[in-house]
Structure formats: structure tokens, C-alpha cells
Backbone bond lengths (Angstrom), bond angles and torsions (degrees), N, CA, C in turn:
res aa  C-N    CA-C-N  psi(-1)  N-CA   C-N-CA  omega(-1)  CA-C   N-CA-C  phi
1 M - - - 1.451 - - 1.533 108.85 -
2 A 1.340 115.08 144.26 1.455 121.09 176.19 1.528 107.66 -145.78
3 E 1.337 115.28 145.25 1.465 119.98 179.12 1.524 109.51 -118.04
4 F 1.334 115.63 133.34 1.457 123.18 -179.88 1.507 109.43 -136.09
5 D 1.287 120.97 114.97 1.476 125.08 170.08 1.525 114.21 34.60
6 G 1.313 116.65 60.05 1.455 120.81 175.17 1.519 114.46 85.63
7 V 1.311 118.35 8.73 1.466 122.42 178.83 1.526 108.43 -128.46
8 T 1.314 115.96 131.54 1.452 121.15 176.15 1.513 108.28 -108.30
9 A 1.317 116.98 128.35 1.473 122.53 -178.10 1.510 108.50 -113.34
10 Y 1.324 115.72 137.32 1.469 122.12 177.61 1.526 108.07 -120.57
11 Y 1.321 114.13 140.88 1.475 119.58 -177.25 1.525 109.50 -116.09
12 G 1.325 114.94 147.96 1.456 120.86 178.96 1.521 111.39 -83.85
13 D 1.332 116.14 -175.85 1.447 122.05 -178.42 1.536 112.93 -58.12
14 S 1.342 116.13 -31.63 1.464 119.76 179.57 1.521 112.74 -86.97
15 E 1.342 116.13 10.17 1.457 124.32 -179.43 1.539 112.93 64.27
16 Q 1.331 116.32 23.79 1.469 121.52 171.94 1.504 108.47 -89.49
17 L 1.337 117.08 147.27 1.460 122.21 175.51 1.521 108.77 -64.21
18 M 1.350 117.19 123.60 1.450 120.95 -177.15 1.516 114.46 -121.65
19 C 1.339 116.92 -19.02 1.449 120.27 -175.54 1.519 110.09 -152.63
20 V 1.335 115.14 141.46 1.466 121.10 177.80 1.525 107.71 -135.67
21 A 1.339 116.20 130.91 1.455 121.63 174.65 1.537 107.99 -119.52
22 V 1.327 116.07 138.08 1.452 121.15 -177.59 1.518 110.22 -108.77
23 D 1.319 115.76 123.84 1.460 122.90 -177.60 1.522 110.73 -63.35
24 A 1.329 116.37 132.53 1.474 122.05 -178.54 1.526 112.95 -65.74
25 H 1.360 116.88 -28.95 1.463 120.80 -176.88 1.517 113.01 -91.35
26 H 1.343 115.75 -45.14 1.462 120.62 -168.07 1.526 114.54 -117.39
27 G 1.285 117.27 -2.76 1.460 120.19 -176.02 1.519 111.34 -80.37
28 P 1.319 115.75 164.03 1.455 120.20 176.15 1.526 109.27 -72.34
29 Q 1.321 116.30 154.55 1.470 119.85 174.95 1.525 108.13 -74.28
30 V 1.303 115.17 130.68 1.447 122.12 177.44 1.534 106.79 -117.69
31 T 1.307 117.07 135.67 1.461 119.69 -179.39 1.535 111.62 -120.50
32 L 1.297 113.09 156.40 1.465 120.87 175.33 1.532 104.85 -119.60
33 E 1.324 116.56 99.69 1.471 123.22 -175.23 1.526 110.66 47.57
34 G 1.324 116.04 49.24 1.468 121.44 175.32 1.521 114.39 90.16
35 L 1.343 118.33 -6.09 1.442 121.16 179.65 1.537 109.29 -91.65
36 P 1.339 118.09 108.54 1.479 120.98 -179.32 1.523 110.31 -63.51
37 L 1.333 117.52 132.01 1.457 122.22 -175.60 1.545 114.53 -108.01
38 V 1.311 118.36 -17.44 1.468 121.92 -171.01 1.529 111.16 -102.22
39 G 1.359 115.50 133.92 1.437 120.69 174.27 1.513 115.98 70.00
40 R 1.329 116.96 30.40 1.453 122.30 -178.23 1.527 110.25 -101.97
41 V 1.330 115.76 164.81 1.463 121.11 171.91 1.529 106.29 -71.78
42 P 1.343 118.41 123.47 1.475 120.98 -172.62 1.521 114.28 -56.43
43 S 1.348 118.69 -42.63 1.460 119.46 -177.35 1.544 111.97 -64.44
44 E 1.330 116.12 -37.26 1.475 119.64 178.88 1.514 110.29 -68.78
45 L 1.324 116.55 -48.92 1.469 118.74 -178.38 1.525 110.16 -66.85
46 G 1.321 117.46 -38.29 1.465 119.92 179.26 1.506 112.30 -56.06
47 D 1.314 117.78 -46.75 1.457 121.48 -179.20 1.542 110.38 -65.34
48 L 1.327 116.80 -42.93 1.462 120.50 178.61 1.523 111.62 -63.78
49 F 1.330 115.60 -42.39 1.464 120.16 179.22 1.524 112.41 -62.82
50 V 1.332 115.76 -44.41 1.462 120.24 179.68 1.540 110.05 -60.46
51 R 1.322 116.58 -46.67 1.485 119.06 178.01 1.535 110.28 -61.14
52 Y 1.311 118.31 -42.91 1.453 121.93 179.12 1.536 110.01 -59.86
53 A 1.307 116.93 -50.35 1.466 121.35 -178.64 1.528 111.08 -61.50
54 E 1.316 117.16 -47.56 1.453 120.85 -178.31 1.520 111.88 -64.00
55 S 1.322 116.99 -34.23 1.468 119.54 178.29 1.527 112.55 -66.18
56 R 1.332 115.55 -16.97 1.447 120.96 178.38 1.529 112.73 -108.41
57 G 1.327 115.34 11.38 1.459 120.93 177.96 1.513 113.88 70.86
58 V 1.344 115.86 23.09 1.473 121.28 -179.28 1.515 108.98 -98.72
59 Q 1.311 115.58 129.05 1.465 121.09 178.54 1.524 109.92 -79.07
60 V 1.322 117.15 137.45 1.455 122.18 176.42 1.515 108.99 -101.24
61 Q 1.334 114.20 155.01 1.458 121.65 176.03 1.518 107.05 -126.75
62 Y 1.331 114.49 160.22 1.449 120.26 177.02 1.517 109.54 -123.19
63 S 1.330 114.78 139.35 1.467 119.74 178.22 1.529 109.09 -73.22
64 Q 1.319 115.37 174.00 1.459 120.18 177.90 1.515 110.47 -61.91
65 E 1.320 117.10 -24.37 1.473 121.02 -179.65 1.530 112.57 -96.21
66 G 1.321 116.84 0.46 1.469 121.04 177.74 1.519 115.51 95.11
67 Y 1.326 118.28 10.79 1.464 121.69 177.07 1.508 109.76 -77.64
68 V 1.323 115.98 135.57 1.470 120.54 -178.04 1.518 110.25 -87.53
69 G 1.319 114.95 146.87 1.471 121.24 178.38 1.512 109.42 -155.39
70 A 1.324 114.36 172.36 1.469 120.15 177.45 1.528 108.59 -147.47
71 E 1.321 115.96 121.14 1.462 121.34 179.08 1.533 110.61 -60.38
72 A 1.330 116.60 -39.22 1.458 121.01 -177.93 1.543 111.96 -60.83
73 F 1.319 117.04 -30.08 1.460 121.44 177.86 1.520 112.12 -97.45
74 G 1.315 118.99 -9.52 1.470 121.09 -176.12 1.516 109.98 61.83
75 F 1.326 117.14 47.00 1.456 121.71 -170.71 1.520 110.81 -138.27
76 V 1.324 115.68 140.16 1.464 121.09 167.11 1.541 106.43 -138.98
77 M 1.300 115.76 137.51 1.445 121.54 -179.68 1.520 109.46 -93.49
78 R 1.311 115.95 106.80 1.462 121.79 175.80 1.518 108.97 -94.72
79 T 1.317 117.27 177.69 1.460 120.35 176.79 1.521 110.43 -128.64
80 Q 1.310 113.05 166.11 1.451 121.09 -178.89 1.527 107.31 -142.87
81 Q 1.323 117.41 136.24 1.473 122.67 179.17 1.522 109.99 -67.99
82 A 1.332 115.20 133.80 1.468 122.32 176.25 1.524 106.83 -136.45
83 D 1.313 116.39 95.10 1.462 121.85 -174.22 1.543 108.08 56.86
84 D 1.330 117.88 -117.07 1.457 121.48 -178.29 1.535 113.42 -94.75
85 A 1.296 116.80 6.84 1.466 120.27 -174.68 1.544 110.62 -123.25
86 L 1.293 114.91 162.92 1.462 122.56 171.49 1.525 107.46 -107.23
87 L 1.336 115.15 137.46 1.476 120.79 175.80 1.506 109.26 -125.30
88 T 1.324 116.57 156.55 1.455 120.91 -176.13 1.526 112.12 -73.24
89 R 1.320 113.93 139.85 1.471 124.42 175.97 1.548 105.71 -128.73
90 P 1.318 117.42 91.23 1.462 119.06 -176.38 1.535 111.73 -68.75
91 V 1.318 114.56 142.89 1.447 122.26 177.88 1.537 107.24 -123.64
92 F 1.308 115.75 126.54 1.464 122.39 -179.76 1.531 109.47 -116.93
93 V 1.324 115.73 141.63 1.460 120.41 179.32 1.530 110.01 -127.56
94 A 1.319 114.73 155.93 1.476 121.06 173.53 1.522 109.67 -67.44
95 R 1.297 116.04 158.80 1.472 122.41 -179.17 1.532 111.15 -51.58
96 E 1.324 116.88 -38.01 1.461 119.95 -178.03 1.540 112.39 -66.58
97 W 1.319 117.97 -20.00 1.463 122.01 178.80 1.521 113.02 -106.06
98 A 1.324 117.96 4.39 1.473 121.11 -171.82 1.535 114.46 -72.89
99 D 1.353 117.46 -23.71 1.460 118.45 179.90 1.534 109.00 -61.00
100 S 1.320 115.69 129.69 1.473 123.21 178.92 1.516 112.08 56.99
101 V 1.334 117.35 38.67 1.453 122.21 -178.19 1.517 112.74 -56.84
102 A 1.327 118.22 -28.83 1.450 120.93 -178.35 1.519 112.90 -95.48
103 D 1.316 117.37 6.91 1.462 121.62 -178.10 1.517 111.01 -104.09
104 A 1.301 116.14 112.91 1.483 121.28 -175.92 1.520 112.24 -65.55
105 Q 1.323 117.48 -24.43 1.471 120.19 -177.87 1.512 113.79 -95.58
106 L 1.342 117.65 -37.88 1.464 121.48 -174.75 1.526 113.70 -98.91
107 G 1.331 116.83 -23.33 1.457 120.33 -175.23 1.517 112.41 -79.72
108 F 1.320 114.71 176.26 1.444 122.32 -176.99 1.532 114.06 -98.21
109 V 1.319 118.01 -3.97 1.478 119.52 177.84 1.524 107.08 -58.31
110 P 1.339 117.32 128.68 1.450 120.19 -179.04 1.516 113.20 -54.75
111 Q 1.301 116.42 141.44 1.458 122.16 -178.51 1.523 112.49 -55.91
112 A 1.325 117.68 -32.38 1.465 120.65 178.50 1.531 111.50 -58.47
113 E 1.326 117.82 -28.57 1.469 120.62 179.90 1.541 113.05 -78.10
114 W 1.312 117.57 -13.41 1.464 120.77 179.44 1.526 110.89 -91.52
115 M 1.339 117.23 -3.82 1.465 121.05 179.50 1.535 109.16 -83.08
116 V 1.320 115.31 162.95 1.471 120.75 176.45 1.514 108.27 -69.59
117 R 1.321 116.11 132.44 1.480 122.29 -179.49 1.515 108.10 -112.70
118 R 1.324 115.43 144.90 1.473 121.88 176.11 1.496 110.03 -122.85
């Protein structure tokens, strides 16, 4: 694991970059075809993301905690505490880790990313 200016990078056994998480407070804004993913209200982004995915024929999954993700995009939308609110902290994984990306128990997203972030 390595942290750089609001981005956390995780490496696989072969030391290849396999996962990136963007900090809701200090990370750069990342977009998906113009849809901002970082530092958003989770319920608003969740609805927009589901509509985006479904419009492209991509199936969404939900984590045990209700976070939305899509294996086809290698993406799960996590959250991070910001004072009294939660903001989105997107997590992206390489294709090799995309299976069960929204599943905290079966997926490859590092356990550190399933913890509460502040």
C-alpha cells in the first residue's frame, strides 16, 4: 500500500497496481463520463451511478453494507466520514480483482478499504 496526495494505491502479489481509492476530502476529482465520483452525497451518486450502469447494460451489485459497485467497471463506491456527513470515496480495481468487487468477504478490495474512514 502507498498513499499519494489523497489517493491510496494497493499492489498485488506481483507488485502490480491492483486497486486505487480516492480520498473524499483531499483526493482529486475523478469522473466517469462526466459524472463526478469523489466527495458526493452517497444516495445521490448511487442513484446516478445505477442509472448510468443500467443504460449501458451493466449489472450493479451491492455490498453487505449497501455500497453500490459494478464488476464490469471494477468499481465500488465507498464512503468516508466528513464531520456530520458521509461523502463518497470511490475504489477502483484492476480487471483481475473485479470479481465480487462489492463483496467485502469474497472480493479482492483490501480490508482496509472496508473500514470506516475519516
